[in-house]
N, C-alpha and C positions, 0 to 999 in steps of 0.2 A: 650333478643335478639329477635327482631321482624323479622319474616321470610320475610316480604315485604321489610323491610329496608336492610336486608342481600342481597336480590336479587339486589337491587339498588347499593349497595356497589360493588358487583361482576361485575356489568356493567361498573363501573367507574375505576376499578383497574385491572391490568394485572396478578394478582396472581390467582392461582387455587382456585375454590370455596371451596374445602376442607381445604386449608390453611387459608383462611379468616375465615371460620366457627370455626376452631380449635383455632385460635388466640383469637377471640372474646369470645369463650367459656372459655378459660384459664383465660382471664382477668376478666370475669364475676365471676369465681370461687375464685377470690382474689389473683391471681398470679401477681407478678410485672413484668414489661417489662424486666429488667435485668435478672431475674430468668428464664423467658420464653426463652430469647435469648440464655442463657448459658446452661440450663438444660432440655429444651423441644424441642430440635432440630428435633427429629424424628416426633413429632406432627406437627411442623410448616414447615417442609421442610428446616430447617436451615436458616430461615429468621433472619436478624440482627435487632438491636434495631431501626434503622431508618425505616426499612420496617414495623416492628411491630407497631410503632407509627403512621405511615402513615395509616395503616388499622384502628386503633382505632380512629384516628382523622377523617377519612372519614366517618366512621359509625356515629360519633357524628354530623358531618355536615348534613348527610342524615337525621338523626333523627330530627334535628332542622328544616330543610326545610319541611319535611313531616308533622310535628306537626303544623307548621305555615300554610301550605297549607290547612290542615283540619280545622284549626281555622278560616281562611279567608273565606273558602267555607261556613262554618256554619253561619258566621255573615252575609254574603250576602243573604243566604237562609232565614234567619230570617226576612230580609227586603222584602222577596218575590220578589227579583230581579235577582235570579239566573237562567238565560236562558241557554238552552243546549249549545249554542255557547260559553258563558262565562265560563260554567263549563268545557268545553273542553280546553279553553285557560288556565284556572287555573291548570288543570291536566297536561298540556304540559310545564308549566313554569319550567325552569331549575335552576333559581337562586332566591334568596330572593328578589332581586331588581325587577325582572319581576313580582313576586307575588305582591309586594307592589304597583307597577305601576297599575296593574289590580284592586287592592283594593281601590286605591285612590279616585275614584268617589263615593264610598260607605262608605267611612270613616266618622265617626262622627266628625264634626269640629265646631268651633265657627261660629256663623251666618255670612255668607258672603253676599256681595252685590248681588250676583247671587241668593242666597236663598231668599233674600228680594224681588227681582224682580219676582221670581216664586210665592211668596205669594201674590204679587200684580196682579197675573194673566197674566204675560207677556210671558209665555212659548210659547203661540200660535204665538205671533209676532216674536219671535226668530226662530221658525220653518218656518214661512213665508219667512223670510230673506234668508233661505237656498234653497228655491224652484226655484229660478231663474224666478219668475213670472214677466210678463211685467207690472203688475199693479204698480201704483204710491205708493211709500213707505210711503210718508207722509200721504196720504189718509188712508192707512192701519193702520198707527200708531195712527191716530186720533180716530179710533174705540176703542182704549185702554185708552183714556184719561178719568180719573175718579178722580176728586178732593178728593173724600172720601178716595181713596187709595193713596193719595199723588202724583197723576199723573195729573199735570195741563196742560201740553203741549205735543204735539207729540214728541218733542225733549227729554223730560223726559222719555217717553215710550220707545223710541229708545235707550236711555242710559241704561235702565234696560235690554232690549233685548241684547244689546252689552255685558253686564256683564254675562248673561246666556251663550252666545256663547263663550266668552273668557274663562270662567271657563271650559266649555265642551272641547274646544280645548286644554286648558292647562292640563286637566286630561286625555287626550287621550293617552293610553299606547303605541300605535304604533308610534305616533308622537314623544313622548319622547324617544322611543327606537331608532328611526332614528337619532334624534339630538345627542343622546348619542354616537352612533356608528360613526357619522360624526366627532364629537368632539374628540373621541379617536384616529381616524386616521388622521385627518387634523388639529385639534386644536393645539394651541401653548400656552406655559406658558411664560408670559412676566413679567418683573420686571423693575421698575425704582426707583431711589432714592427718598425717601420721606423726610428724615431729615439727611443730611450728618454729621451734628454736633454731632449726637449720635454715629457715627462710628469713634471714636478717633484714633483707630489703623488701620483704613482702611481695616478691615477684609472682608467687603462686596463689595469692589471696583469692583470686577469682575461682580457684579450683578446690578450696578447702571443703566446700559442700557443693558438689557438681554432679549433674545428671543430664545426659543427652542421648538421643537415639543414635544407634550405629549407622543408620541410614542417612542421617542429616548432619552428623557432626563434621565440622570444618577441619580441613587438614592441619592447619597451624595449631589448632587446639589439641589434636592427637599428639603432635610432636611436643607440645608444652607439657601434656600429661605424662608422656614417656620420660621426658627429662626430669620432671618433678618426682616421678617414681624412682628413677635411677639415682637421684640425689637423696632418696629416703625421706623426702618431705611429704610426699603423697602416697596414699594407698589406692590403687586403681584396679577395678574389677569389671567384668561383664555381668550385667544383671539380666536374668531371664525369669519368665513366669514358670517356675518349676512345676507347680501344680497343674498348669495347663498342659505342659509337655507330658507329664505322667498320665494325665487323663487320655491323651492321644495314645500313649503306649498301651494303656489298658484296653482301649477300643481295638487297637491293632493286634495285640498279642492274645488277649483273653476274650474280648468280644462278649458273646452270650454264654460262654462256659461258666459253670458254677460249682464244679466238683470240689472235693476237699483239697485237691492238690493245687488249686488256683492261688491260694494264699502264698504258697511257696514260689510260684511263678511270679507273682506280684513283687515279692521280696527280691527276687533275682533281677527283674528288669529295673526296679527302683535302684538297686545297688549298682547295676550296670550303668545307668544314667549318671548317678552321682559320682561313681568312682572312675569310670572310663570315658563315657561319651561327653559329659559336660566339661570336664577339665580339658579334654583334647580339643573340643570345639572352641572353647574360650582361648586356649593358646593359639589355635589356628586363626581365629578371628582377630586377635590382638596383633598377630604377625601380619595378617592381610591389611589391617588398618594402618599399621606402621609402614608397610611396603607402599600402600597407596599414597599416604601422606609424604613419604620420602620421595616417591616418584614425582609428585606434584612440586615439592620443594626443589628437587633437582631440575625440573623443567623451568621453574621460575628463575632459579640461579643461572641456568644456561641462557635464558632469554636476557637477563640482566647483563651477564658477561658479554654476550654478543653485541648488545647496544653500547656497552662500555668500550669494547675493542673497536667498534666501528665509528666512534666519535670522530668528527671532522678534524683532520690534522691542522695545525697552525703553521702554514707553509711560509717559508722565507723570512722568518723572524728570529732575531737574536734574543734569547731568553735568559733571564736570571732566575735560578731556582733558589728558594729559601726554605730551609728546614728549621722550623721554629723551636725554641727551647728557652727555659729560664736560666738555670744555674750554669749550664755548659755553653751558653751562647747560641746565637742563630748562625747556622752554616750557610754560606752563599756559594753558588757555583754559576758561572756564565758559560753558555754553550752557543756556538754559532748556528746559522739556519740549517746546517746539516746534522746537528747534534754533537759536533766536535767540541770537546772541552777546551775552554780558553783561560779561565781564571777562577780562583777560589779565595775565600776569606771567611773569618769568624768575627762577628760583632756582638756586643753586649748591650742592647737597647733596653732590656727589661730588668726588673727586680730579680735578685738571686733566688727568691722563692715567692710564691704567690702571697700577696698581702703586704710584702715589704715594699719600700720605696726604691725606684731605680737610681743608680749612680748618675748624676747629671753629666759628669765628665765623660763617662763611658758611653752614655747615650749620644752625646755630641760627637764623639769619635765615630760611633756607629753610623750616624747620619752622614758624616764626611766620607767614610769608606764607601757607603752605598752610592752616594752621589758621584764619587769618582769612578766607580765601576760602571754606572749608567752612562756617564759621559764618554769614558775611554773606549768602551766597546759598543757604543751606540745601541744600548739595550732598548728594545721596543715593548717588552712584556715581562712582567714579574709573575712567577708561579709560586704561590705560598702554600706550603703543606698544611693540611687541616688538623694537625695533631696538637699536642700540648703547646700553649702560648700562641696558637694560631691567630686568634682574634686580637691579641695584644700586638702581634707582629703586623697584622692588617692595619691597625690604627697607626702604628709607626710608619709603615710604608706610605699610607695615604698622606700623612703629615709631610714626609720627604717629597713626594710627588707634587704636592701643592707648591713647593718652592722651586720646581723646575721652571725656568723662564722660556727656553727656546723650543721645547718639544713636548708632545703629549705622550706619556707612558701610562699604560694601563696595567692592572694586576688582576689575577684570577686565583680564586681559592681552588686548589687541586686536591682531590682525594688521595691521600698518601698511604692508604691501607696497603700493606704488603711491602712498602718501600724498605722498611727495616729488615724484612726477611730477605729481600734481594740483596741489600747492602752487605749482609753478613754471609752471602753465598759464595761458593767457589768461583762462580761465573763473574761476580762483581770484583772479587779479589784479583782475578786474572785480568780484568779490564782496567782496574785502577789499583795496582798493587801498593802504591805509596800513600793511598788515601785512608783515612779512618772511616769507620762505618757511617758516621753522620755526613761526612763530605760526599761519600758515594750516594747517600740518600738525596742530597741536594741536587746532584746531577740527574738522578732518576726523576725527581719531581719536575725539573725543567724539561726533560725529554718527554715526560708524560703529556705535557701540554703541546709540544711540537708534533709528536706522533704517538698517540696512546697505544696503538696496536703494537708497534715495534718495541715499546718499553714494557708494556704490561705482559707481553709474551714471556718475559724472563722470570716472571713471578709465579709461584704456586697459586693457581686460581682460588684455592680455598682461603688464601690469605688476603684476597682483594676486598672482601667485605661487601658483596652485593647480593647476598642471599638471605635465607632465614634458616637457622638451626643447621648450618652447613657442617658443623663439627659433630653433629649427631647422625649424619647421613651415612649410608653404607659406602665405604670408601671406593670399592671397585666401580659401582654404578655411577658414583659422582665423578670419578676420574674419567670414565668412558664418555660421559656426557660432556664434560669440559673439553676433552680432547676433540670430540666431534664439533663442538662450538668453535674452538680455536681453528680447526681444520677448515670449517666453513668460512669463518671470518677472514682468515689469511688469504684463502684462495679467491674469495669474492672481491677482496680489496686489491689483490695482486701486490707484488713487491718490486722495489727497485733492485735489480740484479747487482748494481754496482755499489750500493750502500747497505743492503740488508745484512744483518748479522747472521751467524750460523744458527743462533737460537730461533730466529724468525724463519730462515730458509728451511729448517727441518720439518716445518709444518706444511710446506708446499707439496701439492699432489705429486707423488712419485719419488720424493726425496726422503732421506732419513738423516740421522745424526752424522753418520760417516760422510755421505755425499754432500751434505750441507757444509761440513768443515772443509771438505776437499774443494768446494767452490770458492770459499773464502781464501784458502791457501793458494789456489790457482790465480785468483785476483791479486793477492799480495805479491806473487812472484812475477806475473805477466802484465800487471796493470789492468785497467778497467776493461770490461767486456764491450766490444763494439757491435757484435752480432749474437743472436741467440744460438746460432750453429756452433759457436765456440764452446758451448756447454759440452759438446760431444768429446772434447779433448780433456775434460775433467776426469780424474781418476775414479774408476768404479761407477761412473755414471753411464749406464748402457742405453741402448736404443729405446727400450720400454720406459725407463725413467725419464729420458728426454721427451718422449711423446707425451707422458703424463704431466710434466712440469712446465714445458716451454711456454705454453699459452698464459701462464700465471706470472711469468717473470718479465719485467719491463726493462728496456734499455732506453734511457733518455739521451737524446743527441747521438744516437748510433748511426751506423751506415744505412740501415733499412728503417724507414719511417714506420713500417708495420710492427717492428719490434717494440714500439712504445704504445701498443694497443693490446687488447685481449684477443686479437685474431690469431688463431693457431697457425704455425708455419705450414701445416698441411693444406691450409686454405689460402695461402698467399697467391697462388695462380688465380683463384676465384676473385680475390680482392683486386688484383691487377686488372682483371677483365671488367669488373664493375667500374673502376676508375676510367678505363678506356671507353666504356660505354657512355659515360657522362662527360668525357673529354676533360678530366682533371689530372694534372700532373701530380705525382706523389709528393713533390715539394710543396704543393698548395694545400695539402691536407691540414686541417685545423683552422683555416681561414674562414671568415664569415661567408665569403663567396662560395667556397667549396661546400660548406654546410647547407647553404641555400639550394645549390644544385642537387645535392644528395637528398634533400627534403622532398623533391618531386620525382625521385627515382621509383620506377615501377618494379618492385622486388619480385612480385608474383610472375610477371611476364618474363623477367630475366631468369628466374629459377626454372621456369618451364622450358625456355629456349636453350638453356645450358645444362638441362638435366641435373640441376643442383637442388639440394634441400632448401625449402622456403625459409625455415627457421634459421638455418645457417646464414643464408643470404641477408636476412633481416638483421642478424647479430653483427655481421660484417659491416653493413651500412651504418648501424648505430655506432660502431667503434670508429669508423672513418669520420663520422661527424664530430666526435669528441675524442681525439687521440690523447692518451695520457690521463683521461678522466676516469675516476673510479667511483664505486658506490659510495665511498665515504665522503666524496665531495658534495653529496646531496644531504648529508646529515647536518643537524643544527650545530653552528659554531659555538665555541665557549662564550659564556656571558661575561663581558668585560666590565671592569669596575674602576672607578677613580676616587670613590668616596667610601665611607665606612658607616655601618649601622650597628647599634648595640641592642641587646635584648630589651633594655629599659626604654628604647625609642619606639618599640612596637605598641600600636594601639589597635583595639578591636575595630574592624572595618577597613583597616589600611590595605591598599592594593599594592602588591609588589610583584616583581619578576624573580623567578628562582630556577635553579637547575635540579632536575630529578636525580637523586643520588642512589636511591634503592627502591625497588618495587617488591612488595611482599603481598601475601594473600589478602590482608585486610586494608591495604592502602599503599601510599607512596611517601617516602621521606624526601623533602625538598629543602635544598640549601638556599636560604633567602638572604644570606650574608651576615647572620649572627652566629653566635657560638654553637647553638644547637639547631640541628635540622628540624623543620616543622613537619607534622604529620597531616597529610590529606587522607581522611578516611574514605574508603571506597564509596560510601554513601554521599560524599561531598564532591564527587568527580563529574557526575552527569545527572541531568534530570531524568534520563532514561535508566532502566535497570541494567546493570552490568554484572556479569558473573565474576570477573576478575579485573583488578586494576590494569593489567597488561593490555586490556582491550582499549584503554584510553591513553596511557602514558608508557614511556620506556626510559631507561637510564640514559641520561644525557639530554633529554628533552628540556627545552626552555618553556616554562609555563607561567601564566598569570594566576596569582593566588590572592585570597583575601584572608586577613587574620581574623579568626573567630574566638580565640581564647589564648591568653598568655598566663602561665603559672610560673612566676618569677622564682618561687621557693624551690620548685622541683625542676626548673629549667625546661619546661615543656611548652611547646607551641602547637596549637591546633589551627589548621588552615582549611580553606575551602576553595575549589576551583569554580564555584558558582558565585555569581555576583550577589550581594546581599539581598537585592530585590527578588532574585530567583531562588534563593536558598530556602 
């Protein structure tokens, strides 16, 4: 950690200097962000993960800028061109772009027309043109005519001088900065159709003749324009008021000068603007817009993924997963409450192809098979994938459930995005080597309902389908964000050490693929873990990894009741002291009586008396009140169903409950139990102004909506979260 860099970080962020220093020190020592956020609150002043990551990211940015500043300064100094003024400008540059603008004239580049002109000795003529001398320009140019140097006429000499001036104007950092600022505030992004025939579905119709200010354009529109341009349907450009810019150049470069050479200067700066500055600024701004929009989309994707991973698990239920299909039949898989596979089957309740009539005999067989599975394994819940034939399968399941006499079974439509990707993966083949892809998919769908986190963790997040334009986003940044979200989600939820897969364990603080696999191998060889300390016996899992991981790994029914909480082993003595203070036996933890006693515990007084951190004491007390409870337990439970709804059943004004499936910049898509998710536009979410839908809803939320429009032909549903009287 460099002291100079630290000072610069402190200037940029609103945190206390000691907080910033402690965070960076803890990270430098090999502590993970989840560990620091949960178990080092006293050191950081209880900063959360977002704040911790902001500090580390800012330090990295500062480090990158300062290293580049030193590099650029050294390279210019090597050329013996580092003037005191330039050195000061470099020192004051606040962004990488400002640095690069200043470095541009000194950058090693391929031989330019200006460099050739200088080699021919035309720099003097270029300087003369700037002097506003009353002397005749052609006469001056005649002095530089030299056939040996390839200069046969005054015109050729003036052409060379023009190139020198144009390059100088083009590389002027202050001119570029002005044009950049002007473009950012006054520029517009314009689009027109390039090849309509490529847009068969009319996806880009709204952009065939489009114009919007760079300052106000919404991020999702930028991504749509980028994709339309990439697909050669649209032509996209930055529009500037060129005449206004050139008037500024005139005032700045020529001002009150009126000599005969000024027409040549005007030609040079005009050429510099059109050939060098404008194209460069346009490229730069387009890149910045795309980066901004991508960052926004990545943030939305990350938020959606987090809420998807953190959906409440359906504990203690035997679940039947149904992967729907027409021709190849619906694949069924039954899993017990722990996710263990019990049985599978294939049924053919539907037509071979959409529009055909189903085979009555096969449909009757399908009904019988499903009923037998429900009865034999005491299935309590059916998870239906939302892919092809989903709604037809829903109707079939609802029909079967209506015939059950002795028990109530519910079904849930499960987002199966990415299930096929997982089913064809090496991991799925290793888990179910004798299953075909669809059968693995049925198991995955069932397990998604039981424990979304444990199952979704196996799938490439980009395949999960909870973002916007995710396939257009920069892969590294997207992957980094998704890994961060997964890391946060897994560690906040904690995992069962005795049931967690290696795929899940590898995201726990301090663990990696190797140590995760070694934990599973140790468990397979020695049986279930009974204490957290047994982790120290796992191959290649050292003291540091144990320290980072232990608090996030739970043991249910182990030897130590603290092992089923998020209390860290280092704080067990403190937890025992708290229990002794309130006279609670460890065996009584989790009872209503114990919770009541702990509710009146004076954490502040205890922390002071025991020289313990107040934040840590409060966290321990909270954990002792609700052992085994995780953040996911407070999330909305899945919306259970026993009947079916069709698109044709929808009427304007109808009030329904639905599950938020995806949140995007312009609204949220809600599953209301028909084939197509309905869209709640951001303007229909609240009577108050909201900047982004994520301020109101998140993936997995159960929301009340009203139908405002149904387009049967296009299969589109418009919804509102505002009651008709309020809308």
